[in-house]
C-alpha positions in Angstrom: -70.1 45.4 -22.0 -71.5 42.0 -22.8 -72.2 43.2 -26.4 -68.6 44.2 -26.7 -67.4 40.8 -25.5 -69.5 39.0 -28.0 -68.1 41.2 -30.9 -64.6 40.5 -29.7 -65.3 36.8 -29.4 -66.8 36.7 -32.9 -63.8 38.5 -34.4 -61.4 36.1 -32.7 -63.3 33.1 -34.0 -63.3 34.6 -37.5 -59.6 35.2 -37.3 -59.0 31.7 -36.1 -61.1 30.3 -39.0 -59.1 32.3 -41.5 -55.8 31.0 -40.1 -57.1 27.4 -40.2 -58.1 27.9 -43.9 -54.6 29.2 -44.7 -53.1 26.2 -43.0 -55.3 23.8 -44.9 -54.4 25.5 -48.2 -50.7 25.3 -47.4 -50.7 21.6 -46.4 -53.6 19.5 -45.0 -51.4 18.1 -42.2 -50.9 21.7 -40.8 -54.7 21.8 -40.1 -54.6 18.3 -38.5 -51.8 19.4 -36.2 -53.5 22.6 -35.3 -56.8 20.9 -34.5 -55.1 18.2 -32.4 -53.4 20.9 -30.3 -56.7 22.8 -30.0 -58.6 19.7 -28.9 -56.0 18.9 -26.3 -56.2 22.4 -25.0 -60.0 22.3 -24.8 -59.9 18.8 -23.4 -62.0 17.4 -26.2 -61.7 14.1 -28.0 -60.0 13.9 -31.4 -61.9 14.7 -34.5 -62.0 11.8 -36.9 -61.9 12.7 -40.6 -59.9 11.7 -43.7 -57.3 14.2 -44.8 -54.7 13.7 -47.6 -51.2 13.2 -46.3 -49.6 15.2 -49.2 -50.1 18.5 -50.9 -49.6 19.4 -54.5 -47.9 22.7 -53.5 -45.4 20.8 -51.4 -44.8 18.2 -54.1 -44.1 20.9 -56.6 -41.8 22.7 -54.2 -39.8 19.6 -53.4 -39.4 18.7 -57.1 -38.4 22.3 -58.0 -35.8 22.3 -55.2 -34.4 18.9 -56.3 -34.2 20.1 -60.0 -32.4 23.3 -59.0 -29.9 21.4 -56.8 -29.3 18.7 -59.4 -28.8 21.0 -62.3 -27.1 24.1 -60.8 -25.8 22.8 -57.4 -27.2 26.0 -55.9 -28.8 26.1 -52.5 -32.4 27.2 -52.0 -33.9 29.4 -49.3 -37.6 28.6 -48.4 -39.7 30.9 -46.2 -42.4 29.3 -44.2 -45.2 30.7 -42.1 -45.5 28.0 -39.5 -42.8 25.9 -37.8 -44.9 22.7 -38.4 -44.7 23.6 -42.1 -40.9 23.4 -42.0 -41.0 20.0 -40.3 -43.3 18.6 -43.0 -41.1 20.0 -45.7 -38.0 18.4 -44.1 -39.7 15.0 -44.2 -40.6 15.3 -47.8 
């Protein structure tokens, strides 16, 4: 049974690492927010490291939306994976 628990724990850790990588690729601040929540939950101190405050994907998306709205007056529908992603996008 202990062997099974270790395998399950390893799979969970691998899945969490993949999710964190996806967040970092989407926008660096998503990773910062996720790590802050995780540290609070685990009662650890904050990690200190330098992370860019913007992401080229988001910059491109915002510019593209602005161009569409300025030239066609059309609305845009953007799908996001995480709610924090939508909050960041609204700020930009």
